[in-house]
All heavy atoms as a GROMACS GRO file, in nm:
protein
  555
    1MET      N    1  -0.057  -0.368  -2.207
    1MET     CA    2  -0.041  -0.422  -2.072
    1MET      C    3  -0.141  -0.540  -2.054
    1MET      O    4  -0.245  -0.536  -2.098
    1MET     CB    5  -0.079  -0.333  -1.957
    1MET     CG    6   0.034  -0.266  -1.895
    1MET     SD    7  -0.014  -0.180  -1.743
    1MET     CE    8   0.035  -0.017  -1.786
    2THR      N    9  -0.092  -0.651  -1.987
    2THR     CA   10  -0.165  -0.757  -1.963
    2THR      C   11  -0.261  -0.731  -1.841
    2THR      O   12  -0.252  -0.636  -1.771
    2THR     CB   13  -0.088  -0.881  -1.936
    2THR    OG1   14  -0.010  -0.861  -1.820
    2THR    CG2   15   0.012  -0.905  -2.046
    3THR      N   16  -0.349  -0.821  -1.805
    3THR     CA   17  -0.444  -0.817  -1.703
    3THR      C   18  -0.359  -0.813  -1.575
    3THR      O   19  -0.385  -0.745  -1.480
    3THR     CB   20  -0.537  -0.920  -1.702
    3THR    OG1   21  -0.614  -0.917  -1.818
    3THR    CG2   22  -0.632  -0.917  -1.584
    4GLY      N   23  -0.255  -0.906  -1.567
    4GLY     CA   24  -0.174  -0.905  -1.458
    4GLY      C   25  -0.090  -0.774  -1.430
    4GLY      O   26  -0.079  -0.725  -1.315
    5ALA      N   27  -0.053  -0.710  -1.535
    5ALA     CA   28   0.016  -0.577  -1.530
    5ALA      C   29  -0.073  -0.472  -1.480
    5ALA      O   30  -0.035  -0.389  -1.403
    5ALA     CB   31   0.081  -0.546  -1.653
    6HIS      N   32  -0.203  -0.486  -1.517
    6HIS     CA   33  -0.303  -0.386  -1.475
    6HIS      C   34  -0.319  -0.401  -1.323
    6HIS      O   35  -0.338  -0.293  -1.255
    6HIS     CB   36  -0.432  -0.399  -1.553
    6HIS     CG   37  -0.434  -0.345  -1.687
    6HIS    ND1   38  -0.429  -0.204  -1.709
    6HIS    CD2   39  -0.434  -0.405  -1.807
    6HIS    CE1   40  -0.428  -0.192  -1.847
    6HIS    NE2   41  -0.428  -0.316  -1.903
    7ARG      N   42  -0.334  -0.521  -1.277
    7ARG     CA   43  -0.347  -0.548  -1.135
    7ARG      C   44  -0.231  -0.493  -1.055
    7ARG      O   45  -0.255  -0.427  -0.954
    7ARG     CB   46  -0.369  -0.695  -1.109
    7ARG     CG   47  -0.502  -0.751  -1.145
    7ARG     CD   48  -0.514  -0.885  -1.117
    7ARG     NE   49  -0.647  -0.943  -1.166
    7ARG     CZ   50  -0.661  -1.070  -1.198
    7ARG    NH1   51  -0.564  -1.155  -1.194
    7ARG    NH2   52  -0.779  -1.093  -1.240
    8VAL      N   53  -0.114  -0.512  -1.102
    8VAL     CA   54   0.002  -0.468  -1.036
    8VAL      C   55   0.010  -0.309  -1.029
    8VAL      O   56   0.038  -0.253  -0.932
    8VAL     CB   57   0.136  -0.511  -1.094
    8VAL    CG1   58   0.263  -0.444  -1.047
    8VAL    CG2   59   0.135  -0.666  -1.081
    9ALA      N   60  -0.024  -0.251  -1.146
    9ALA     CA   61  -0.039  -0.108  -1.158
    9ALA      C   62  -0.140  -0.042  -1.056
    9ALA      O   63  -0.118   0.059  -0.979
    9ALA     CB   64  -0.066  -0.059  -1.292
   10ARG      N   65  -0.268  -0.114  -1.052
   10ARG     CA   66  -0.355  -0.067  -0.952
   10ARG      C   67  -0.314  -0.084  -0.819
   10ARG      O   68  -0.341  -0.001  -0.724
   10ARG     CB   69  -0.482  -0.145  -0.982
   10ARG     CG   70  -0.576  -0.094  -1.095
   10ARG     CD   71  -0.702  -0.147  -1.091
   10ARG     NE   72  -0.709  -0.290  -1.064
   10ARG     CZ   73  -0.752  -0.388  -1.149
   10ARG    NH1   74  -0.802  -0.356  -1.261
   10ARG    NH2   75  -0.746  -0.510  -1.124
   11ALA      N   76  -0.245  -0.196  -0.793
   11ALA     CA   77  -0.188  -0.216  -0.653
   11ALA      C   78  -0.074  -0.122  -0.611
   11ALA      O   79  -0.074  -0.072  -0.495
   11ALA     CB   80  -0.146  -0.355  -0.637
   12ALA      N   81  -0.004  -0.081  -0.714
   12ALA     CA   82   0.110   0.021  -0.691
   12ALA      C   83   0.036   0.145  -0.658
   12ALA      O   84   0.075   0.227  -0.572
   12ALA     CB   85   0.188   0.030  -0.809
   13GLY      N   86  -0.076   0.177  -0.718
   13GLY     CA   87  -0.152   0.310  -0.696
   13GLY      C   88  -0.208   0.307  -0.558
   13GLY      O   89  -0.200   0.415  -0.483
   14ARG      N   90  -0.259   0.206  -0.515
   14ARG     CA   91  -0.314   0.191  -0.382
   14ARG      C   92  -0.205   0.197  -0.276
   14ARG      O   93  -0.226   0.263  -0.170
   14ARG     CB   94  -0.395   0.062  -0.370
   14ARG     CG   95  -0.530   0.062  -0.442
   14ARG     CD   96  -0.604  -0.066  -0.426
   14ARG     NE   97  -0.725  -0.080  -0.511
   14ARG     CZ   98  -0.730  -0.161  -0.603
   14ARG    NH1   99  -0.637  -0.258  -0.624
   14ARG    NH2  100  -0.837  -0.169  -0.673
   15LEU      N  101  -0.093   0.136  -0.308
   15LEU     CA  102   0.025   0.143  -0.206
   15LEU      C  103   0.071   0.296  -0.199
   15LEU      O  104   0.095   0.346  -0.094
   15LEU     CB  105   0.126   0.052  -0.253
   15LEU     CG  106   0.251   0.053  -0.165
   15LEU    CD1  107   0.225   0.008  -0.021
   15LEU    CD2  108   0.357  -0.031  -0.225
   16LYS      N  109   0.074   0.365  -0.312
   16LYS     CA  110   0.110   0.511  -0.302
   16LYS      C  111   0.021   0.584  -0.234
   16LYS      O  112   0.062   0.678  -0.153
   16LYS     CB  113   0.125   0.559  -0.454
   16LYS     CG  114   0.242   0.509  -0.524
   16LYS     CD  115   0.252   0.563  -0.666
   16LYS     CE  116   0.349   0.501  -0.751
   16LYS     NZ  117   0.349   0.542  -0.894
   17ALA      N  118  -0.123   0.560  -0.246
   17ALA     CA  119  -0.218   0.635  -0.173
   17ALA      C  120  -0.204   0.604  -0.025
   17ALA      O  121  -0.209   0.698   0.062
   17ALA     CB  122  -0.352   0.605  -0.221
   18ALA      N  123  -0.184   0.488   0.012
   18ALA     CA  124  -0.175   0.452   0.149
   18ALA      C  125  -0.043   0.512   0.211
   18ALA      O  126  -0.048   0.561   0.321
   18ALA     CB  127  -0.170   0.304   0.180
   19PHE      N  128   0.064   0.505   0.134
   19PHE     CA  129   0.190   0.579   0.179
   19PHE      C  130   0.174   0.717   0.203
   19PHE      O  131   0.211   0.775   0.305
   19PHE     CB  132   0.295   0.544   0.080
   19PHE     CG  133   0.426   0.600   0.131
   19PHE    CD1  134   0.502   0.534   0.222
   19PHE    CD2  135   0.494   0.711   0.061
   19PHE    CE1  136   0.628   0.578   0.244
   19PHE    CE2  137   0.603   0.763   0.096
   19PHE     CZ  138   0.674   0.700   0.203
   20THR      N  139   0.104   0.780   0.114
   20THR     CA  140   0.078   0.928   0.123
   20THR      C  141  -0.010   0.966   0.252
   20THR      O  142   0.024   1.060   0.322
   20THR     CB  143  -0.005   0.981  -0.002
   20THR    OG1  144   0.080   0.949  -0.111
   20THR    CG2  145  -0.021   1.136   0.010
   21VAL      N  146  -0.105   0.878   0.276
   21VAL     CA  147  -0.190   0.891   0.405
   21VAL      C  148  -0.097   0.882   0.526
   21VAL      O  149  -0.100   0.957   0.615
   21VAL     CB  150  -0.304   0.806   0.407
   21VAL    CG1  151  -0.374   0.811   0.536
   21VAL    CG2  152  -0.399   0.847   0.298
   22ALA      N  153  -0.014   0.774   0.529
   22ALA     CA  154   0.071   0.739   0.640
   22ALA      C  155   0.182   0.865   0.668
   22ALA      O  156   0.188   0.909   0.772
   22ALA     CB  157   0.143   0.611   0.626
   23VAL      N  158   0.218   0.912   0.560
   23VAL     CA  159   0.318   1.026   0.575
   23VAL      C  160   0.262   1.142   0.615
   23VAL      O  161   0.308   1.230   0.699
   23VAL     CB  162   0.402   1.051   0.427
   23VAL    CG1  163   0.476   1.177   0.434
   23VAL    CG2  164   0.489   0.932   0.408
   24GLY      N  165   0.128   1.175   0.564
   24GLY     CA  166   0.058   1.290   0.604
   24GLY      C  167   0.016   1.276   0.760
   24GLY      O  168   0.030   1.385   0.825
   25MET      N  169  -0.011   1.166   0.800
   25MET     CA  170  -0.043   1.150   0.938
   25MET      C  171   0.084   1.174   1.018
   25MET      O  172   0.061   1.236   1.137
   25MET     CB  173  -0.106   1.013   0.968
   25MET     CG  174  -0.251   1.000   0.913
   25MET     SD  175  -0.333   0.843   0.951
   25MET     CE  176  -0.374   0.858   1.118
   26ASN      N  177   0.192   1.118   0.977
   26ASN     CA  178   0.321   1.143   1.045
   26ASN      C  179   0.358   1.292   1.065
   26ASN      O  180   0.407   1.349   1.160
   26ASN     CB  181   0.439   1.069   0.997
   26ASN     CG  182   0.420   0.922   1.037
   26ASN    OD1  183   0.375   0.881   1.134
   26ASN    ND2  184   0.472   0.834   0.938
   27LEU      N  185   0.347   1.360   0.949
   27LEU     CA  186   0.360   1.509   0.948
   27LEU      C  187   0.268   1.593   1.043
   27LEU      O  188   0.311   1.670   1.109
   27LEU     CB  189   0.345   1.555   0.798
   27LEU     CG  190   0.460   1.518   0.702
   27LEU    CD1  191   0.422   1.564   0.561
   27LEU    CD2  192   0.599   1.587   0.746
   28ALA      N  193   0.146   1.540   1.042
   28ALA     CA  194   0.038   1.611   1.132
   28ALA      C  195   0.083   1.583   1.280
   28ALA      O  196   0.075   1.674   1.348
   28ALA     CB  197  -0.084   1.542   1.105
   29GLU      N  198   0.136   1.462   1.303
   29GLU     CA  199   0.171   1.429   1.442
   29GLU      C  200   0.304   1.513   1.479
   29GLU      O  201   0.320   1.542   1.590
   29GLU     CB  202   0.195   1.284   1.453
   29GLU     CG  203   0.195   1.227   1.599
   29GLU     CD  204   0.180   1.082   1.596
   29GLU    OE1  205   0.221   1.012   1.507
   29GLU    OE2  206   0.128   1.034   1.710
   30ALA      N  207   0.384   1.524   1.376
   30ALA     CA  208   0.515   1.604   1.409
   30ALA      C  209   0.487   1.752   1.430
   30ALA      O  210   0.552   1.817   1.511
   30ALA     CB  211   0.597   1.596   1.283
   31VAL      N  212   0.380   1.817   1.363
   31VAL     CA  213   0.353   1.950   1.389
   31VAL      C  214   0.264   1.972   1.508
   31VAL      O  215   0.255   2.069   1.572
   31VAL     CB  216   0.288   2.012   1.247
   31VAL    CG1  217   0.240   2.151   1.262
   31VAL    CG2  218   0.382   2.005   1.136
   32TRP      N  219   0.165   1.886   1.508
   32TRP     CA  220   0.050   1.901   1.609
   32TRP      C  221   0.044   1.769   1.687
   32TRP      O  222   0.065   1.666   1.631
   32TRP     CB  223  -0.068   1.935   1.536
   32TRP     CG  224  -0.203   1.936   1.609
   32TRP    CD1  225  -0.231   2.001   1.715
   32TRP    CD2  226  -0.311   1.848   1.585
   32TRP    NE1  227  -0.353   1.975   1.772
   32TRP    CE2  228  -0.407   1.884   1.681
   32TRP    CE3  229  -0.354   1.752   1.491
   32TRP    CZ2  230  -0.537   1.820   1.692
   32TRP    CZ3  231  -0.473   1.697   1.486
   32TRP    CH2  232  -0.565   1.734   1.582
   33ASP      N  233   0.026   1.762   1.816
   33ASP     CA  234   0.020   1.652   1.888
   33ASP      C  235  -0.119   1.601   1.915
   33ASP      O  236  -0.178   1.637   2.014
   33ASP     CB  237   0.096   1.682   2.019
   33ASP     CG  238   0.117   1.543   2.098
   33ASP    OD1  239   0.117   1.440   2.037
   33ASP    OD2  240   0.125   1.558   2.228
   34PRO      N  241  -0.178   1.535   1.812
   34PRO     CA  242  -0.310   1.486   1.823
   34PRO      C  243  -0.307   1.376   1.925
   34PRO      O  244  -0.208   1.289   1.937
   34PRO     CB  245  -0.345   1.441   1.686
   34PRO     CG  246  -0.218   1.411   1.613
   34PRO     CD  247  -0.125   1.496   1.686
   35GLY      N  248  -0.418   1.342   1.986
   35GLY     CA  249  -0.433   1.231   2.085
   35GLY      C  250  -0.569   1.182   2.078
   35GLY      O  251  -0.659   1.229   2.008
   36GLY      N  252  -0.598   1.090   2.165
   36GLY     CA  253  -0.723   1.034   2.187
   36GLY      C  254  -0.757   0.904   2.117
   36GLY      O  255  -0.678   0.858   2.032
   37MET      N  256  -0.875   0.860   2.140
   37MET     CA  257  -0.916   0.736   2.073
   37MET      C  258  -0.939   0.758   1.928
   37MET      O  259  -0.907   0.662   1.847
   37MET     CB  260  -1.045   0.691   2.143
   37MET     CG  261  -1.034   0.647   2.288
   37MET     SD  262  -0.917   0.507   2.310
   37MET     CE  263  -1.024   0.380   2.237
   38VAL      N  264  -0.984   0.856   1.881
   38VAL     CA  265  -1.012   0.883   1.740
   38VAL      C  266  -0.874   0.872   1.666
   38VAL      O  267  -0.870   0.810   1.559
   38VAL     CB  268  -1.086   1.011   1.706
   38VAL    CG1  269  -1.106   1.041   1.563
   38VAL    CG2  270  -1.223   1.015   1.778
   39TRP      N  271  -0.778   0.952   1.718
   39TRP     CA  272  -0.644   0.953   1.649
   39TRP      C  273  -0.581   0.808   1.649
   39TRP      O  274  -0.530   0.770   1.555
   39TRP     CB  275  -0.556   1.055   1.716
   39TRP     CG  276  -0.419   1.060   1.640
   39TRP    CD1  277  -0.296   1.008   1.679
   39TRP    CD2  278  -0.404   1.114   1.515
   39TRP    NE1  279  -0.196   1.030   1.597
   39TRP    CE2  280  -0.257   1.095   1.491
   39TRP    CE3  281  -0.481   1.183   1.425
   39TRP    CZ2  282  -0.200   1.153   1.377
   39TRP    CZ3  283  -0.415   1.232   1.302
   39TRP    CH2  284  -0.277   1.210   1.283
   40ALA      N  285  -0.601   0.736   1.762
   40ALA     CA  286  -0.540   0.603   1.773
   40ALA      C  287  -0.604   0.519   1.679
   40ALA      O  288  -0.544   0.435   1.604
   40ALA     CB  289  -0.560   0.549   1.911
   41ALA      N  290  -0.743   0.531   1.666
   41ALA     CA  291  -0.819   0.446   1.563
   41ALA      C  292  -0.768   0.482   1.418
   41ALA      O  293  -0.761   0.392   1.332
   41ALA     CB  294  -0.963   0.473   1.586
   42ALA      N  295  -0.763   0.612   1.385
   42ALA     CA  296  -0.710   0.656   1.257
   42ALA      C  297  -0.573   0.595   1.228
   42ALA      O  298  -0.544   0.550   1.113
   42ALA     CB  299  -0.709   0.802   1.250
   43ARG      N  300  -0.478   0.598   1.319
   43ARG     CA  301  -0.350   0.555   1.303
   43ARG      C  302  -0.351   0.399   1.272
   43ARG      O  303  -0.287   0.350   1.181
   43ARG     CB  304  -0.268   0.563   1.433
   43ARG     CG  305  -0.227   0.709   1.459
   43ARG     CD  306  -0.121   0.763   1.369
   43ARG     NE  307   0.003   0.695   1.383
   43ARG     CZ  308   0.112   0.735   1.332
   43ARG    NH1  309   0.124   0.839   1.269
   43ARG    NH2  310   0.218   0.660   1.346
   44LEU      N  311  -0.438   0.326   1.351
   44LEU     CA  312  -0.454   0.179   1.335
   44LEU      C  313  -0.514   0.147   1.207
   44LEU      O  314  -0.461   0.059   1.132
   44LEU     CB  315  -0.544   0.120   1.443
   44LEU     CG  316  -0.563  -0.033   1.436
   44LEU    CD1  317  -0.442  -0.100   1.447
   44LEU    CD2  318  -0.666  -0.076   1.548
   45ALA      N  319  -0.621   0.223   1.154
   45ALA     CA  320  -0.663   0.209   1.025
   45ALA      C  321  -0.570   0.236   0.914
   45ALA      O  322  -0.554   0.168   0.809
   45ALA     CB  323  -0.786   0.301   1.007
   46ALA      N  324  -0.490   0.339   0.930
   46ALA     CA  325  -0.389   0.372   0.822
   46ALA      C  326  -0.283   0.268   0.825
   46ALA      O  327  -0.237   0.231   0.707
   46ALA     CB  328  -0.321   0.509   0.849
   47THR      N  329  -0.236   0.208   0.934
   47THR     CA  330  -0.147   0.116   0.939
   47THR      C  331  -0.193  -0.017   0.877
   47THR      O  332  -0.117  -0.083   0.802
   47THR     CB  333  -0.109   0.080   1.082
   47THR    OG1  334  -0.049   0.199   1.147
   47THR    CG2  335   0.003  -0.026   1.093
   48THR      N  336  -0.312  -0.062   0.905
   48THR     CA  337  -0.383  -0.170   0.852
   48THR      C  338  -0.384  -0.160   0.693
   48THR      O  339  -0.351  -0.251   0.611
   48THR     CB  340  -0.508  -0.188   0.911
   48THR    OG1  341  -0.501  -0.208   1.038
   48THR    CG2  342  -0.573  -0.313   0.849
   49LEU      N  343  -0.434  -0.032   0.641
   49LEU     CA  344  -0.448  -0.016   0.501
   49LEU      C  345  -0.322  -0.012   0.437
   49LEU      O  346  -0.303  -0.094   0.311
   49LEU     CB  347  -0.522   0.101   0.468
   49LEU     CG  348  -0.662   0.120   0.503
   49LEU    CD1  349  -0.734   0.247   0.477
   49LEU    CD2  350  -0.743   0.010   0.424
   50PHE      N  351  -0.212   0.040   0.486
   50PHE     CA  352  -0.083   0.042   0.433
   50PHE      C  353  -0.028  -0.105   0.421
   50PHE      O  354   0.021  -0.159   0.326
   50PHE     CB  355   0.011   0.118   0.495
   50PHE     CG  356   0.157   0.120   0.447
   50PHE    CD1  357   0.178   0.200   0.343
   50PHE    CD2  358   0.254   0.047   0.506
   50PHE    CE1  359   0.303   0.192   0.282
   50PHE    CE2  360   0.376   0.048   0.456
   50PHE     CZ  361   0.406   0.118   0.342
   51THR      N  362  -0.038  -0.178   0.528
   51THR     CA  363   0.012  -0.318   0.542
   51THR      C  364  -0.065  -0.406   0.434
   51THR      O  365   0.013  -0.477   0.354
   51THR     CB  366  -0.011  -0.381   0.684
   51THR    OG1  367   0.055  -0.298   0.770
   51THR    CG2  368   0.037  -0.527   0.684
   52ILE      N  369  -0.193  -0.400   0.415
   52ILE     CA  370  -0.265  -0.476   0.316
   52ILE      C  371  -0.224  -0.429   0.178
   52ILE      O  372  -0.211  -0.513   0.096
   52ILE     CB  373  -0.415  -0.446   0.342
   52ILE    CG1  374  -0.459  -0.522   0.464
   52ILE    CG2  375  -0.500  -0.510   0.217
   52ILE    CD1  376  -0.591  -0.487   0.513
   53ALA      N  377  -0.215  -0.303   0.155
   53ALA     CA  378  -0.162  -0.258   0.023
   53ALA      C  379  -0.032  -0.304  -0.014
   53ALA      O  380   0.003  -0.353  -0.125
   53ALA     CB  381  -0.184  -0.114   0.020
   54LEU      N  382   0.066  -0.302   0.083
   54LEU     CA  383   0.193  -0.348   0.063
   54LEU      C  384   0.211  -0.503   0.029
   54LEU      O  385   0.265  -0.544  -0.057
   54LEU     CB  386   0.290  -0.314   0.184
   54LEU     CG  387   0.424  -0.354   0.169
   54LEU    CD1  388   0.493  -0.286   0.050
   54LEU    CD2  389   0.506  -0.339   0.310
   55VAL      N  390   0.134  -0.577   0.112
   55VAL     CA  391   0.129  -0.730   0.092
   55VAL      C  392   0.072  -0.760  -0.043
   55VAL      O  393   0.119  -0.842  -0.118
   55VAL     CB  394   0.061  -0.790   0.207
   55VAL    CG1  395   0.021  -0.935   0.177
   55VAL    CG2  396   0.130  -0.784   0.334
   56ALA      N  397  -0.040  -0.693  -0.086
   56ALA     CA  398  -0.099  -0.718  -0.218
   56ALA      C  399  -0.011  -0.674  -0.331
   56ALA      O  400  -0.016  -0.755  -0.421
   56ALA     CB  401  -0.233  -0.635  -0.215
   57TYR      N  402   0.064  -0.564  -0.313
   57TYR     CA  403   0.145  -0.524  -0.413
   57TYR      C  404   0.263  -0.626  -0.444
   57TYR      O  405   0.301  -0.666  -0.540
   57TYR     CB  406   0.208  -0.392  -0.395
   57TYR     CG  407   0.314  -0.345  -0.492
   57TYR    CD1  408   0.271  -0.309  -0.606
   57TYR    CD2  409   0.445  -0.349  -0.458
   57TYR    CE1  410   0.371  -0.268  -0.709
   57TYR    CE2  411   0.544  -0.310  -0.547
   57TYR     CZ  412   0.507  -0.266  -0.668
   57TYR     OH  413   0.596  -0.224  -0.761
   58VAL      N  414   0.325  -0.666  -0.322
   58VAL     CA  415   0.442  -0.770  -0.333
   58VAL      C  416   0.381  -0.891  -0.387
   58VAL      O  417   0.453  -0.956  -0.475
   58VAL     CB  418   0.504  -0.776  -0.190
   58VAL    CG1  419   0.599  -0.898  -0.187
   58VAL    CG2  420   0.574  -0.651  -0.149
   59ALA      N  421   0.268  -0.939  -0.346
   59ALA     CA  422   0.220  -1.071  -0.397
   59ALA      C  423   0.189  -1.063  -0.547
   59ALA      O  424   0.228  -1.156  -0.612
   59ALA     CB  425   0.088  -1.114  -0.310
   60LEU      N  426   0.131  -0.959  -0.589
   60LEU     CA  427   0.102  -0.958  -0.732
   60LEU      C  428   0.223  -0.941  -0.815
   60LEU      O  429   0.242  -0.986  -0.925
   60LEU     CB  430   0.008  -0.836  -0.756
   60LEU     CG  431  -0.137  -0.844  -0.716
   60LEU    CD1  432  -0.209  -0.714  -0.723
   60LEU    CD2  433  -0.198  -0.954  -0.796
   61ARG      N  434   0.333  -0.865  -0.757
   61ARG     CA  435   0.460  -0.859  -0.835
   61ARG      C  436   0.520  -0.995  -0.848
   61ARG      O  437   0.569  -1.024  -0.953
   61ARG     CB  438   0.555  -0.757  -0.760
   61ARG     CG  439   0.521  -0.620  -0.784
   61ARG     CD  440   0.546  -0.558  -0.915
   61ARG     NE  441   0.684  -0.578  -0.940
   61ARG     CZ  442   0.755  -0.502  -1.028
   61ARG    NH1  443   0.682  -0.416  -1.093
   61ARG    NH2  444   0.879  -0.509  -1.049
   62VAL      N  445   0.517  -1.070  -0.737
   62VAL     CA  446   0.580  -1.201  -0.743
   62VAL      C  447   0.501  -1.284  -0.842
   62VAL      O  448   0.563  -1.369  -0.908
   62VAL     CB  449   0.594  -1.260  -0.601
   62VAL    CG1  450   0.622  -1.398  -0.596
   62VAL    CG2  451   0.688  -1.183  -0.512
   63LEU      N  452   0.372  -1.284  -0.834
   63LEU     CA  453   0.295  -1.375  -0.928
   63LEU      C  454   0.318  -1.330  -1.071
   63LEU      O  455   0.336  -1.413  -1.155
   63LEU     CB  456   0.141  -1.352  -0.900
   63LEU     CG  457   0.101  -1.423  -0.761
   63LEU    CD1  458  -0.048  -1.390  -0.738
   63LEU    CD2  459   0.117  -1.568  -0.762
   64GLU      N  460   0.331  -1.198  -1.090
   64GLU     CA  461   0.356  -1.148  -1.249
   64GLU      C  462   0.498  -1.195  -1.274
   64GLU      O  463   0.518  -1.237  -1.388
   64GLU     CB  464   0.341  -1.000  -1.244
   64GLU     CG  465   0.348  -0.939  -1.381
   64GLU     CD  466   0.242  -0.979  -1.472
   64GLU    OE1  467   0.125  -1.030  -1.427
   64GLU    OE2  468   0.254  -0.960  -1.590
   65TRP      N  469   0.586  -1.188  -1.191
   65TRP     CA  470   0.725  -1.222  -1.223
   65TRP      C  471   0.733  -1.374  -1.246
   65TRP      O  472   0.794  -1.412  -1.343
   65TRP     CB  473   0.816  -1.184  -1.100
   65TRP     CG  474   0.952  -1.242  -1.115
   65TRP    CD1  475   1.051  -1.192  -1.198
   65TRP    CD2  476   1.016  -1.359  -1.047
   65TRP    NE1  477   1.165  -1.261  -1.185
   65TRP    CE2  478   1.155  -1.370  -1.090
   65TRP    CE3  479   0.963  -1.450  -0.958
   65TRP    CZ2  480   1.243  -1.462  -1.048
   65TRP    CZ3  481   1.054  -1.538  -0.907
   65TRP    CH2  482   1.179  -1.553  -0.961
   66ARG      N  483   0.666  -1.447  -1.171
   66ARG     CA  484   0.665  -1.600  -1.191
   66ARG      C  485   0.592  -1.637  -1.330
   66ARG      O  486   0.638  -1.716  -1.402
   66ARG     CB  487   0.604  -1.673  -1.079
   66ARG     CG  488   0.679  -1.669  -0.954
   66ARG     CD  489   0.606  -1.746  -0.848
   66ARG     NE  490   0.617  -1.882  -0.880
   66ARG     CZ  491   0.558  -1.979  -0.822
   66ARG    NH1  492   0.494  -1.948  -0.710
   66ARG    NH2  493   0.562  -2.102  -0.856
   67ARG      N  494   0.489  -1.566  -1.348
   67ARG     CA  495   0.412  -1.580  -1.472
   67ARG      C  496   0.503  -1.547  -1.604
   67ARG      O  497   0.505  -1.635  -1.699
   67ARG     CB  498   0.280  -1.504  -1.489
   67ARG     CG  499   0.202  -1.543  -1.608
   67ARG     CD  500   0.074  -1.442  -1.617
   67ARG     NE  501   0.112  -1.304  -1.648
   67ARG     CZ  502   0.153  -1.260  -1.756
   67ARG    NH1  503   0.162  -1.337  -1.863
   67ARG    NH2  504   0.172  -1.130  -1.769
   68THR      N  505   0.555  -1.436  -1.600
   68THR     CA  506   0.644  -1.399  -1.710
   68THR      C  507   0.766  -1.491  -1.714
   68THR      O  508   0.823  -1.512  -1.832
   68THR     CB  509   0.691  -1.248  -1.706
   68THR    OG1  510   0.755  -1.221  -1.582
   68THR    CG2  511   0.572  -1.153  -1.720
   69ARG      N  512   0.821  -1.525  -1.608
   69ARG     CA  513   0.936  -1.620  -1.606
   69ARG      C  514   0.912  -1.754  -1.671
   69ARG      O  515   0.990  -1.809  -1.738
   69ARG     CB  516   0.995  -1.629  -1.477
   69ARG     CG  517   1.120  -1.703  -1.457
   69ARG     CD  518   1.162  -1.707  -1.322
   69ARG     NE  519   1.271  -1.812  -1.299
   69ARG     CZ  520   1.286  -1.884  -1.186
   69ARG    NH1  521   1.200  -1.857  -1.081
   69ARG    NH2  522   1.365  -1.975  -1.178
   70SER      N  523   0.776  -1.804  -1.634
   70SER     CA  524   0.746  -1.930  -1.699
   70SER      C  525   0.715  -1.926  -1.845
   70SER      O  526   0.721  -2.022  -1.907
   70SER     CB  527   0.629  -1.993  -1.613
   70SER     OG  528   0.516  -1.901  -1.632
   71GLU      N  529   0.677  -1.808  -1.903
   71GLU     CA  530   0.655  -1.803  -2.046
   71GLU      C  531   0.775  -1.798  -2.115
   71GLU      O  532   0.774  -1.818  -2.248
   71GLU     CB  533   0.564  -1.675  -2.060
   71GLU     CG  534   0.422  -1.684  -2.010
   71GLU     CD  535   0.347  -1.547  -2.021
   71GLU    OE1  536   0.416  -1.454  -2.073
   71GLU    OE2  537   0.225  -1.549  -1.991
   72ARG      N  538   0.884  -1.759  -2.077
   72ARG     CA  539   1.015  -1.752  -2.144
   72ARG      C  540   1.052  -1.898  -2.185
   72ARG      O  541   1.036  -1.994  -2.114
   72ARG     CB  542   1.124  -1.698  -2.060
   72ARG     CG  543   1.094  -1.551  -2.039
   72ARG     CD  544   1.212  -1.483  -1.955
   72ARG     NE  545   1.176  -1.344  -1.924
   72ARG     CZ  546   1.248  -1.294  -1.842
   72ARG    NH1  547   1.360  -1.348  -1.770
   72ARG    NH2  548   1.218  -1.165  -1.805
   73PRO      N  549   1.118  -1.914  -2.309
   73PRO     CA  550   1.159  -2.049  -2.351
   73PRO      C  551   1.284  -2.094  -2.281
   73PRO      O  552   1.349  -2.041  -2.222
   73PRO     CB  553   1.180  -2.011  -2.502
   73PRO     CG  554   1.186  -1.868  -2.532
   73PRO     CD  555   1.127  -1.811  -2.414
   0.00000   0.00000   0.00000
């Protein structure tokens, strides 16, 4: 694997982790009705982390795709 591919793989791992946290929080909210400032802050943090992980993953995939596309004859 190239360095770019390693970055994409790490970004994919982070995206999976953020997705798992988001799904876990949604399941917790479906079973139990948490509320308050702490829950709102946790939801905001999870949303922010997921968004950052998704943007990083997509950006790295596009950069890797462009790099491999430019290397082809």
